[in-house]
VEXDREN-2710 file (C-alpha; in Angstrom, 1 decimal):
% VEXDREN-2710
k/r/px/py/pz
1/MET/58.2/-39.0/-6.1
2/GLU/55.8/-38.2/-3.5
3/ALA/55.8/-38.9/-0.2
4/GLU/53.6/-41.8/1.3
5/GLY/50.6/-40.0/2.8
6/GLU/50.4/-36.8/1.1
7/VAL/47.9/-35.8/-1.4
8/PRO/48.7/-34.7/-5.0
9/ALA/48.6/-31.3/-5.8
10/ALA/46.3/-31.7/-8.3
11/PHE/43.8/-32.3/-5.8
12/VAL/44.5/-29.8/-3.5
13/ALA/45.0/-26.8/-5.8
14/PRO/41.3/-26.6/-6.4
15/LEU/40.1/-26.6/-3.3
16/GLN/42.2/-23.9/-1.7
17/PRO/39.9/-20.9/-3.3
18/GLU/36.9/-22.5/-2.0
19/MET/37.7/-23.0/1.3
20/ALA/39.4/-19.5/1.6
21/ALA/36.0/-18.1/0.4
22/ASP/34.1/-20.2/3.0
23/ALA/36.1/-19.0/5.9
24/VAL/35.1/-15.2/4.9
25/VAL/31.7/-15.8/4.1
26/LEU/30.7/-18.0/7.0
27/PRO/31.8/-15.1/10.0
28/GLU/29.9/-12.6/8.1
29/ARG/26.7/-14.7/7.7
30/LEU/27.0/-15.3/11.6
31/GLN/27.6/-11.5/12.4
32/ARG/24.8/-10.7/10.6
33/ARG/22.6/-13.3/12.6
34/GLU/24.0/-12.1/15.7
35/ALA/23.2/-8.4/15.0
36/GLU/20.0/-9.3/14.4
37/ARG/19.2/-11.1/17.5
38/GLN/20.9/-7.9/19.5
39/GLN/18.5/-5.6/17.5
40/GLY/15.5/-7.7/18.5
41/VAL/16.4/-8.1/21.9
42/GLU/17.0/-4.2/21.9
43/ARG/13.7/-3.9/20.7
44/GLN/12.0/-6.1/23.2
45/ARG/13.9/-4.2/26.1
46/GLN/12.5/-0.9/24.8
47/LYS/9.3/-2.1/24.5
48/LYS/9.3/-3.5/28.3
49/GLU/10.6/-0.1/29.4
50/ALA/7.9/2.0/27.5
51/GLN/5.1/-0.7/29.0
52/VAL/6.8/0.3/32.3
53/VAL/6.6/4.1/31.7
54/LYS/2.9/3.7/30.5
55/GLU/1.9/1.5/33.3
56/GLU/3.6/4.3/35.7
57/GLN/2.1/7.1/33.8
58/SER/-1.4/5.5/34.1
59/GLU/-1.0/5.2/37.6
60/PHE/0.2/8.8/38.1
61/LEU/-2.7/10.2/35.9
62/VAL/-5.3/8.2/37.8
63/ALA/-4.3/9.4/40.8
64/ALA/-4.1/13.2/39.7
65/PHE/-7.9/12.7/38.3
66/ALA/-8.9/11.1/41.6
67/ARG/-7.5/14.1/43.7
68/GLU/-8.9/16.7/41.1
69/ARG/-12.6/15.2/41.3
70/GLU/-12.5/15.3/45.1
71/ALA/-11.9/18.8/44.8
72/VAL/-14.5/19.7/42.4
73/GLU/-16.8/17.6/44.6
74/ALA/-15.6/19.6/48.0
75/HIS/-16.4/23.2/46.2
76/LEU/-19.5/22.0/45.2
77/ALA/-20.7/20.6/48.3
78/ALA/-19.8/23.9/50.1
79/GLY/-21.5/25.9/47.5
80/LEU/-18.4/27.5/45.7
81/LEU/-19.6/27.1/42.1
82/GLU/-17.4/28.9/40.2
83/GLU/-14.6/27.4/41.8
84/ALA/-16.0/23.9/41.2
85/ALA/-16.5/25.0/37.6
86/ALA/-12.8/26.1/37.0
87/ARG/-11.5/22.6/38.7
88/LEU/-14.1/21.0/36.4
89/GLN/-12.9/22.4/33.5
90/GLY/-9.1/21.5/34.1
91/LEU/-10.3/17.7/34.9
92/GLN/-11.9/17.7/31.9
93/LYS/-8.7/19.1/30.1
94/LEU/-7.1/16.5/32.2
95/LEU/-8.7/13.6/30.8
96/THR/-8.3/14.7/27.2
97/GLU/-4.9/15.1/27.2
98/SER/-4.4/11.6/29.1
99/VAL/-6.3/9.4/26.8
100/ARG/-3.3/8.1/25.3
101/PHE/-1.9/6.5/28.3
102/LEU/-5.2/5.2/29.8
103/ALA/-7.1/1.9/29.2
104/SER/-10.3/2.3/27.6
105/TYR/-12.3/1.2/30.8
106/GLU/-10.1/4.0/32.5
107/VAL/-11.3/6.4/29.9
108/ARG/-14.8/5.2/30.3
109/GLN/-14.8/5.9/34.4
110/GLY/-13.4/9.3/33.7
111/GLN/-15.9/10.4/31.2
112/GLU/-18.5/9.3/33.4
113/ALA/-17.3/11.1/36.3
114/VAL/-17.3/14.4/34.2
115/ALA/-20.8/14.0/33.3
116/ARG/-22.1/13.4/36.6
117/LEU/-20.1/16.4/38.1
118/GLN/-21.4/18.6/35.3
119/ALA/-24.8/17.3/35.9
120/ASP/-24.2/18.3/39.6
121/LEU/-22.9/21.7/38.5
122/ALA/-25.9/22.6/36.2
123/ALA/-28.2/21.4/39.2
124/ARG/-26.7/23.4/41.7
125/ARG/-26.7/26.5/39.5
126/GLN/-30.5/25.7/38.5
127/GLN/-31.2/25.6/42.2
128/LEU/-29.9/29.5/42.7
129/GLN/-31.9/30.7/39.8
130/PRO/-35.3/31.7/39.9
131/LYS/-37.8/29.0/38.6
132/LYS/-39.2/29.7/35.1
133/LYS/-41.5/27.5/33.4
134/PHE/-40.4/25.9/30.4
135/ALA/-42.0/25.9/26.7
136/PHE/-41.1/26.0/23.5
137/ARG/-41.2/29.4/22.0
138/THR/-40.2/31.1/18.4
139/LEU/-39.7/34.9/17.5
140/LYS/-42.3/35.3/14.9
141/LYS/-41.7/37.6/12.0
142/GLU/-43.7/40.5/12.1
143/ALA/-46.2/40.8/9.3
144/ALA/-46.0/42.9/6.2
145/PRO/-47.8/46.3/6.6
146/GLY/-51.2/46.0/4.8
147/SER/-51.4/42.2/5.5
148/GLU/-54.1/40.2/7.6
149/PRO/-52.3/39.2/10.8
150/ARG/-52.0/35.8/11.0
151/PRO/-53.9/33.8/14.3
152/ALA/-51.4/33.1/17.4
153/GLU/-49.8/29.6/16.7
154/PRO/-50.0/27.3/19.5
155/VAL/-46.8/26.2/21.4
156/ARG/-45.0/23.2/19.8
157/PRO/-44.8/20.6/22.1
158/ALA/-41.4/18.4/22.5
159/ALA/-40.7/16.0/20.2
160/ALA/-41.6/12.7/21.0
161/ALA/-39.3/9.8/21.9
162/PRO/-38.6/7.4/19.4
163/SER/-40.7/4.6/18.8
164/PRO/-39.2/1.1/19.2
165/ASP/-39.5/0.2/15.7
166/ASP/-37.8/3.5/14.0
167/GLY/-34.6/2.8/15.5
168/SER/-32.6/5.9/17.4
169/ALA/-29.7/7.4/15.0
170/GLU/-26.6/7.6/16.9
171/GLY/-26.4/10.6/19.1
172/GLU/-30.2/10.5/19.9
173/PRO/-30.7/11.0/23.3
174/GLY/-32.3/7.7/25.2
175/GLY/-35.8/9.6/26.3
176/PRO/-37.5/12.5/25.1
177/PRO/-35.7/15.7/24.2
178/LEU/-36.1/18.3/26.7
179/CYS/-36.1/21.4/24.3
180/GLY/-35.7/21.9/20.8
181/PHE/-37.7/23.2/17.4
182/SER/-39.2/20.7/14.6
183/GLY/-41.3/21.2/11.6
184/ALA/-40.7/25.3/11.3
185/GLU/-40.0/27.0/8.2
186/GLY/-38.9/30.7/7.8
187/GLU/-38.8/31.1/11.3
188/GLU/-36.1/32.9/13.5
189/LEU/-36.1/30.3/16.9
190/GLU/-34.1/31.3/19.8
191/LEU/-33.2/29.3/23.3
192/GLY/-31.6/30.8/26.3
193/PRO/-29.6/29.8/29.1
194/ALA/-32.4/28.7/31.6
195/GLU/-34.0/26.7/28.7
196/LEU/-30.7/24.9/27.6
197/LEU/-28.7/24.2/30.9
198/GLN/-27.2/20.8/30.4
199/ARG/-30.3/19.7/28.5
200/ASP/-30.5/17.5/25.3
201/VAL/-31.6/19.6/22.4
202/VAL/-32.9/18.3/19.1
203/LEU/-33.5/20.5/15.9
204/SER/-35.3/18.6/13.2
205/GLU/-36.9/19.1/9.8
206/LEU/-36.4/22.9/9.9
207/ARG/-36.3/24.8/6.5
208/GLY/-35.0/28.1/5.9
209/CYS/-34.8/29.1/9.7
210/ARG/-31.9/30.8/11.8
211/VAL/-31.5/29.3/15.2
212/ARG/-29.8/31.0/18.3
213/LEU/-29.0/28.7/21.1
214/ARG/-27.4/31.0/24.0
215/GLY/-26.4/28.9/26.8
216/ASN/-24.5/25.5/27.7
217/ALA/-26.3/22.3/26.7
218/ASN/-25.6/18.9/27.2
219/THR/-26.1/17.4/23.7
220/LEU/-27.3/18.8/20.4
221/ARG/-29.0/17.2/17.2
222/VAL/-29.4/18.7/14.3
223/ARG/-31.5/16.4/11.6
224/ASP/-32.9/16.8/8.6
225/CYS/-32.6/20.4/8.1
226/ARG/-32.6/22.5/5.1
227/GLY/-31.2/25.9/4.2
228/CYS/-30.4/26.9/8.0
229/THR/-28.3/28.7/10.3
230/VAL/-27.7/27.6/13.5
231/LEU/-25.7/29.5/15.9
232/CYS/-24.9/27.6/19.3
233/GLY/-23.0/28.1/22.6
234/PRO/-20.8/25.6/24.2
235/VAL/-22.5/21.9/24.2
236/SER/-20.6/19.9/27.0
237/THR/-20.4/16.5/25.3
238/SER/-21.4/15.7/21.5
239/VAL/-23.0/17.4/18.5
240/LEU/-24.7/15.0/15.8
241/VAL/-25.9/16.6/12.5
242/ASP/-27.4/14.3/10.2
243/GLY/-29.2/14.1/6.9
244/CYS/-28.7/18.3/6.6
245/SER/-27.9/20.5/3.4
246/ASP/-27.2/24.2/2.3
247/CYS/-26.9/24.8/6.3
248/LEU/-24.3/27.1/8.1
249/LEU/-23.6/25.8/11.7
250/VAL/-21.8/27.5/14.4
251/LEU/-20.8/24.6/16.9
252/ALA/-18.6/24.2/20.3
253/CYS/-18.6/21.0/21.3
254/GLN/-16.1/18.2/22.6
255/GLN/-17.1/15.8/19.7
256/LEU/-18.6/16.6/16.6
257/ARG/-20.1/13.5/14.3
258/THR/-21.9/14.6/10.7
259/HIS/-23.5/12.0/8.8
260/ARG/-25.0/12.2/5.3
261/THR/-24.4/16.1/5.0
262/HIS/-24.1/18.3/2.3
263/ASP/-23.2/21.6/0.8
264/SER/-22.9/22.8/4.3
265/ARG/-20.3/25.0/6.3
266/PHE/-19.5/24.7/10.1
267/TYR/-17.3/26.9/12.3
268/VAL/-16.5/24.8/15.3
269/GLN/-14.5/24.8/18.6
270/VAL/-14.1/21.3/19.2
271/THR/-11.7/18.9/21.5
272/SER/-11.6/16.1/19.8
273/ARG/-11.4/15.3/15.9
274/ALA/-14.3/15.8/13.7
275/VAL/-15.7/13.3/11.9
276/ILE/-17.4/12.9/8.9
277/GLU/-19.7/9.9/7.0
278/ASP/-21.1/10.0/3.7
279/CYS/-20.8/13.7/3.5
280/SER/-19.8/15.8/0.6
281/LYS/-18.7/19.6/0.1
282/VAL/-18.6/20.2/3.6
283/ALA/-16.1/23.3/4.8
284/PHE/-14.5/23.9/8.2
285/ALA/-13.5/27.6/10.4
286/PRO/-13.0/28.3/13.4
287/TYR/-15.9/29.0/15.8
288/THR/-16.4/33.0/15.9
289/TRP/-19.6/33.5/17.6
290/SER/-20.1/35.5/20.7
291/TYR/-22.9/36.7/23.1
292/PRO/-23.0/37.8/26.5
293/GLY/-22.4/35.3/29.0
294/ILE/-20.6/33.1/26.5
295/GLU/-17.4/32.8/28.8
296/ARG/-19.8/31.6/31.7
297/ASP/-21.2/28.9/29.4
298/PHE/-17.9/27.9/28.5
299/GLU/-16.5/27.3/32.2
300/SER/-20.1/25.4/32.8
301/SER/-19.7/23.4/29.7
302/GLY/-16.0/22.5/30.8
303/LEU/-14.5/22.8/27.2
304/ASP/-11.1/24.1/27.3
305/ARG/-11.1/27.4/24.9
306/ASN/-7.4/26.7/24.1
307/ARG/-7.8/23.6/22.5
308/ASN/-9.6/23.5/19.3
309/ASN/-8.9/21.0/16.4
310/TRP/-11.4/22.6/13.9
311/ASN/-9.0/21.9/11.1
312/LEU/-8.4/18.4/11.8
313/VAL/-11.5/16.1/10.2
314/ASP/-11.8/12.4/9.6
315/ASP/-13.2/11.0/6.6
316/PHE/-14.8/7.6/7.6
317/ASN/-15.2/7.4/3.2
318/TRP/-11.8/8.4/2.8
319/LEU/-9.2/5.3/3.6
320/ALA/-5.8/6.5/1.5
321/THR/-3.5/8.1/3.6
322/ASP/-1.4/9.9/0.8
323/LYS/-4.0/12.1/-0.4
324/PRO/-6.7/14.5/1.0
325/SER/-10.4/13.8/1.2
326/PRO/-12.2/15.2/-1.5
327/ASN/-15.6/15.6/0.9
328/TRP/-14.3/18.6/3.1
329/SER/-12.1/21.7/2.8
330/LEU/-11.5/24.8/5.1
331/ILE/-13.1/27.9/4.4
332/PRO/-10.9/30.5/3.1
333/GLN/-9.8/33.3/5.3
334/GLU/-11.3/35.9/3.3
335/GLU/-14.4/34.2/3.0
336/ARG/-15.0/33.3/6.8
337/ILE/-17.7/35.1/8.6
338/SER/-16.6/37.0/11.9
339/CYS/-19.6/39.2/12.8
340/TRP/-23.3/37.2/13.0
341/ASN/-25.2/40.1/13.9
END
């Protein structure tokens, strides 16, 4: 007989395995939740620490930039232009390397300060150079023996400012460009240091021309050119190539953007990543052009010769991350041009 108050063994036995399983599973579930909670807490802690480090780094970089900017201004005020150029190059390098630590408005303010100092440096240098009247010019080919000489061509006027209804494309200067060439065919064209110094340059609608730009321009736009070779010294800010084909372009700049361009080769010195859009069959190699005075022009431009992202190209028409874009490539070593004479 079973004692009063005892549960029959028949009812007790089946419950024992289930109760034992719950005793094991429940703690494991709690442990897993606790581990996940601790991981979340650790991630938040690391995020806060990273934010603090970034803020401290930002404050340090802003202070360092301000000190370097003041040093450049002091050198300019004292007429020490070479020293100012060297410090300005360092200031540009500091800003480029600090972008990921700074807020967008801080980067914008830094870029504006650098551009202003570059303009001040160019103006001071121009004051020390002999005055020279500027005019567009071309190097005309000599007439073939026996042919009648062509009448002298008039000097080309500067390209007109864009009308309100045609819409300025990206990179178009806000006003009339100060120098450039337009509409030439089969000609040798050249501009020198005094003509280019911190000016905006436009090359448009050229056909089969060879262009040499020896000096430090502020910006360059190459638009709707066919079968041309463009050799360009250091450009302080941006270069825009738009609507070109079958061209060879040798460019040194801070930013390179290429739109609607096909079957063309680029030899570049660029401090940021180049950007292409609506392009095909474009290839890249490192910058190899040189001329007397190019080192001085690089110093004036503020570009860092030791920083060249010639092989880093962003294609805005190619979103796949696991496959390379078919629209651009690198020029093979054995096919690269090293002598441009």
